[in-house]
C-alpha positions, -999 to 999 in steps of 0.1 A, spaced: -264 -160 224 -280 -129 208 -258 -104 189 -253 -69 203 -271 -43 179 -238 -25 173 -221 -58 165 -250 -68 142 -247 -34 125 -209 -40 118 -215 -75 105 -242 -62 82 -217 -37 67 -191 -64 63 -216 -86 45 -227 -59 22 -190 -54 11 -187 -92 6 -220 -91 -14 -205 -65 -36 -173 -84 -41 -192 -116 -51 -212 -96 -77 -179 -82 -91 -166 -117 -96 -142 -117 -66 -153 -150 -54 -120 -165 -40 -114 -138 -14 -151 -137 -6 -151 -174 2 -121 -170 25 -137 -141 43 -170 -158 47 -152 -190 60 -136 -167 88 -168 -151 96 -188 -183 98 -162 -197 123 -166 -166 144 -203 -160 142 -219 -195 135 -256 -198 124 -259 -162 112 -284 -162 83 -267 -133 66 -233 -152 64 -249 -185 54 -269 -170 26 -237 -153 12 -219 -187 13 -249 -200 -7 -247 -171 -31 -209 -172 -37 -209 -210 -43 -237 -206 -67 -218 -180 -87 -191 -206 -91 -214 -233 -102 -208 -252 -70 -245 -263 -66 -240 -287 -36 -222 -261 -15 -247 -234 -26 -276 -257 -15 -258 -265 18 -253 -228 25 -289 -216 18 -302 -247 36 -283 -238 68 -297 -202 64 -332 -214 63 -326 -236 95 -313 -205 111 -343 -183 100 -371 -208 89 -399 -181 85 -378 -158 62 -394 -161 27 -363 -147 10 -341 -173 26 -366 -200 15 -367 -186 -19 -329 -185 -23 -327 -221 -11 -355 -233 -36 -336 -215 -65 -303 -232 -55 -320 -266 -55 -336 -258 -89 -302 -249 -104 -287 -281 -88 -313 -302 -105 -332 -311 -73 -364 -302 -89 -390 -320 -66 -373 -306 -35 -372 -272 -51 -411 -273 -57 -415 -281 -19 -394 -250 -10 -413 -227 -35 -444 -239 -17 -430 -231 17 -419 -196 4 -455 -190 -9 -469 -201 25 -450 -172 41 -454 -148 11 -486 -159 -10 -478 -134 -38 -440 -138 -39 -436 -130 -76 -401 -147 -80 -413 -179 -62 -444 -181 -85 -422 -175 -115 -397 -201 -107 -421 -227 -96 -438 -222 -131 -402 -227 -146 -397 -259 -127 -429 -274 -136 -422 -265 -173 -388 -282 -171 -406 -313 -156 -431 -312 -186 -459 -307 -162 -474 -281 -184 -511 -280 -172 -497 -274 -137 -473 -248 -150 -502 -231 -168 -521 -229 -136 -492 -213 -117 -486 -189 -147 -522 -177 -143 -516 -172 -106 -484 -152 -114 -506 -130 -137 -531 -126 -110 -504 -116 -84 -494 -85 -104 -529 -75 -117 -538 -40 -106 -504 -36 -90 -474 -13 -100 -450 -35 -119 -416 -30 -134 -408 -37 -171 -387 -67 -159 -416 -83 -142 -439 -79 -172 -413 -93 -193 -406 -123 -170 -444 -131 -171 -441 -131 -209 -411 -153 -209 -429 -177 -186 -457 -180 -210 -434 -184 -240 -417 -213 -223 -450 -231 -224 -454 -224 -262 -462 -241 -284 -475 -270 -262 -501 -252 -242 -497 -215 -253 -499 -200 -288 -464 -193 -302 -472 -161 -322 -492 -147 -293 -463 -154 -269 -439 -137 -292 -461 -106 -294 -464 -106 -254 -425 -105 -253 -422 -79 -279 -446 -56 -261 -429 -62 -228 -395 -54 -245 -406 -19 -254 -396 -6 -220 -359 -8 -210 -352 -26 -176 -320 -33 -156 -328 -70 -154 -304 -82 -180 -312 -119 -173 -348 -116 -182 -340 -98 -214 -316 -125 -224 -344 -150 -218 -369 -129 -238 -347 -127 -269 -339 -165 -266 -375 -175 -264 -384 -153 -294 -356 -171 -313 -368 -205 -304 -405 -197 -313 -395 -180 -345 -376 -212 -354 -407 -232 -346 -427 -211 -369 -400 -215 -396 -392 -177 -397 -355 -184 -396 -342 -149 -403 -362 -134 -374 -351 -163 -353 -314 -157 -360 -318 -120 -353 -333 -128 -320 -306 -152 -311 -280 -125 -320 -297 -99 -298 -296 -124 -269 -259 -129 -273 -250 -92 -277 -264 -84 -243 -238 -101 -222 -210 -101 -249 -176 -92 -234 -140 -92 -246 -126 -126 -255 -92 -131 -273 -91 -162 -297 -54 -157 -302 -47 -159 -265 -68 -189 -262 -48 -205 -290 -16 -197 -272 -30 -215 -241 -39 -245 -261 -3 -247 -275 10 -246 -239 -14 -274 -229 -3 -296 -257 34 -290 -248 27 -298 -212 11 -332 -219 34 -344 -246 44 -380 -250 76 -376 -231 61 -354 -203 69 -382 -177 41 -370 -154 34 -397 -128 1 -416 -122 -19 -417 -90 -24 -450 -71 -63 -446 -72 -82 -472 -93 -102 -452 -118 -119 -482 -136 -154 -473 -124 -153 -438 -137 -166 -429 -171 -159 -394 -185 -181 -380 -214 -164 -350 -230 -165 -329 -261 -179 -296 -272 -211 -284 -256 -241 -294 -277 -223 -325 -291 -245 -352 -276 -230 -356 -241 -265 -354 -225 -279 -380 -247 -249 -402 -243 -251 -401 -205 -289 -407 -205 -286 -438 -227 -256 -453 -207 -273 -446 -174 -303 -470 -182 -279 -498 -172 -285 -504 -135 -248 -506 -128 -242 -470 -140 -251 -439 -119 -253 -406 -139 -233 -378 -122 -243 -350 -146 -219 -321 -152 -195 -322 -123 -167 -299 -117 -145 -322 -97 -115 -320 -121 -116 -283 -128 -116 -275 -92 -85 -294 -87 -68 -277 -115 -77 -243 -102 -57 -250 -71 -26 -259 -89 -27 -238 -122 -43 -203 -122 -55 -185 -153 -52 -149 -162 -72 -150 -194 -107 -135 -189 -137 -159 -191 -115 -189 -192 -113 -222 -173 -80 -231 -157 -59 -254 -178 -31 -277 -165 -2 -259 -182 27 -261 -158 43 -294 -161 66 -291 -132 38 -288 -106 22 -321 -114 44 -342 -91 34 -375 -75 22 -358 -44 1 -332 -64 -14 -359 -86 -24 -381 -56 -39 -351 -38 -59 -341 -68 -72 -375 -74 -82 -381 -37 -100 -347 -36 -119 -353 -68 -128 -389 -58 -145 -375 -26 -169 -356 -48 -175 -387 -70 -182 -408 -41 -208 -383 -28 -228 -393 -59 -220 -431 -58 -195 -451 -38 -202 -483 -59 -207 -493 -95 -199 -472 -125 -202 -433 -124 -204 -409 -153 -192 -374 -153 -205 -357 -185 -189 -323 -180 -181 -314 -217 -154 -290 -206 -134 -318 -191 -119 -323 -226 -88 -301 -219 -81 -323 -189 -81 -357 -207 -44 -367 -201 -46 -353 -165 -77 -374 -159 -60 -404 -173 -31 -398 -147 -54 -390 -118 -76 -422 -124 -57 -449 -142 -82 -474 -158 -110 -448 -164 -128 -446 -197 -135 -416 -217 -161 -411 -244 -155 -382 -268 -187 -370 -283 -183 -355 -319 -207 -335 -340 -207 -318 -373 -190 -285 -364 -216 -263 -381 -245 -279 -363 -227 -280 -331 -215 -244 -331 -249 -230 -343 -264 -248 -314 -238 -232 -291 -247 -198 -305 -284 -203 -302 -283 -213 -265 -286 -189 -236 -263 -207 -212 -266 -200 -175 -228 -196 -170 -206 -174 -190 -191 -191 -221 -179 -161 -239 -166 -178 -269 -203 -186 -278 -213 -149 -282 -195 -145 -315 -196 -166 -346 -159 -160 -355 -147 -167 -319 -167 -200 -320 -151 -211 -351 -117 -204 -338 -125 -221 -305 -136 -252 -322 -103 -254 -344 -83 -253 -311 -105 -280 -296 -102 -302 -326 -64 -301 -327 -63 -307 -289 -84 -338 -292 -63 -350 -321 -32 -347 -298 -49 -365 -269 -55 -395 -291 -17 -399 -297 -11 -403 -259 -8 -440 -249 -22 -435 -215 -56 -421 -229 -83 -448 -232 -108 -429 -253 -134 -436 -279 -151 -412 -305 -188 -413 -306 -202 -393 -337 -236 -378 -328 -250 -382 -364 -241 -419 -364 -256 -423 -329 -290 -409 -339 -290 -428 -373 -281 -461 -358 -286 -460 -320 -284 -497 -314 -252 -503 -333 -235 -472 -318 -247 -479 -282 -235 -515 -284 -201 -503 -296 -199 -479 -268 -209 -505 -241 -184 -529 -255 -157 -502 -250 -169 -497 -215 -170 -535 -210 -205 -533 -196 -233 -555 -209 -257 -539 -233 -295 -540 -227 -325 -527 -246 -333 -502 -219 -305 -481 -234 -328 -475 -265 -357 -464 -242 -337 -437 -223 -365 -412 -230 -388 -431 -206 -364 -425 -177 -380 -404 -148 -344 -389 -142 -344 -351 -146 -317 -333 -166 -309 -297 -156 -288 -287 -187 -298 -271 -220 -305 -306 -234 -334 -314 -210 -361 -315 -237 -340 -336 -261 -335 -365 -236 -373 -368 -230 -378 -378 -266 -369 -410 -286 -338 -406 -307 -345 -381 -335 -326 -369 -366 -341 -335 -370 -310 -317 -356 -287 -333 -382 -278 -305 -408 -301 -280 -390 -275 -254 -399 -288 -253 -435 -317 -233 -423 -294 -205 -411 -265 -210 -437 -267 -175 -450 -259 -161 -416 -228 -184 -409 -200 -167 -430 -183 -154 -399 -185 -190 -383 -170 -205 -414 -144 -180 -414 -134 -188 -379 -134 -224 -389 -110 -218 -418 -138 -228 -443 -138 -195 -461 -108 -177 -479 -99 -146 -459 -78 -130 -486 
C-alpha cells in the first residue's frame, strides 16, 4: 500500500533525526527505534538503509549487509542504495559480490564517483592491480573538466597511491597527495587515508623521518581523549572478577570445535588463522564479535572509546552463561556448523576466562610479538574502527602493560586452555611452530599450512597484504628504523626512567 504524502514527510523527518543520532554515536536507541519503525512500515528503503548504516557503525557487517540488501530489493534502481549495499559487502569482506554491486551502481549512474573509487579499492585489495589501474583512469576521466571538491581530488590521489609502488610511481603518488592536501576539506576519512599512504610510501623509499611524521599527522586527525589510568583500573576489576576462586559456572555447550586466536592487534593473528585454515577441517571465521556482543548485554562500559569488559561477577550466573553461549553459538554456526571454526578477533583477549566458561573444551592461541614492533605497527595503521589508544605513543605503551599483566593472570586460571605463539619464532621457523600449534589443537598437520599464501581466501583486515606472501622476517625489529621517535612509547612501557 502506497504511503500518504504527509505520512511519508513525517517518516522522513523521523529518519533524519535517527540518522543524526547514529552519526553522534547513539546507536543503541537508534536500533530500537528503527526496529519499531520497520515493524510498523515494512519495506521502506529509508528505514532499511538506516538499519544497514547503524549496524555498519557498530561493526556488525552481516546485519549491515542484510539491511542494505533489503533496501535494494525495495528500491532496486536507486544507485545510492546500490552503492551503500556494495560498500557494506566490501567492509564485510564479500569482495566479489561487492564488485558486482558496484557494477550495478555504475549501470544506473555511470560516473558515480564513489562507486568508481571503491571498485578501484576492492580490485587493489584483491591484488588485481591492472584492473584497478583501469578503473583509476576511469575515475580520473569522470571528474575531468568538472567542478570537484578538495576531498574528491585527494581521494583520486589516494587511490593512485594505493597502487604504488606496484603499478604507479611512489614519489609521484606522494606529490599528488601533497598537492591535493593543500586545500582543506571536511572529508576527514580521506585526509586520514592520505597521510597514511604518504607514511607507507615514505617508508618504502626509506625516508623514515618523513614517514613517521606522516603517520603522526594521520593519528592526530581523529585523536580524542583516552584515559590510561581509567583503563588500568578497569583491568584491575577484570582480574578481580575472574580470580581463581571466582566460582563462576560453566555452560553445558561443547566448545571443543572452537579455536580463539587472541592478542594485541598486529601480533600475527591473521597470519596464524591463515595458516591453520589451510587444513580442510578448519573454517576461518575472521574477526567475529560474537563474544563482545554478549558482554555488552550484561556489562555496560562508561569509559569512552572502550569495549565492554566482564567486570560484574554476580551477574555471571548459570542462566546468564548459558544464554550468552547459546547466542554466540548461533553466530558461529552461521559461519560453519561442522568441523573446527576460528575466531581471530584480537580483542577477545580480555574475555579469555569468560570464553572458557561459555565454551568448555575450546582452544585459545595467544599471539605474542615484540612490544616495540607490535606497538609501532599499531601506531602506523589507520584502522577503520576507533582504537583510541593507538593514537598516542604513551597511551599505547600503557595499554600494552595492562594487556601483558592480564594475559599473565589468565595463564594462572586452570580452566583456560591456551598456548602462546611468538610471532618472531613463527616466521623464523614456521614448520616447527605450526606443528607445535596443531599438536596443541589436536589436528593433524599438513604441508599446505606452509603454503597459506597461495590460498584464494580474501582477508579484510589490515594484514591483507601480508597473508598473500610467504613467511617473511622483514617485520622483525622494524622498530629500529624509527627508534629515535619512540621515547614516549618506551616511557609508557616503563622502559625509560621518568624521574
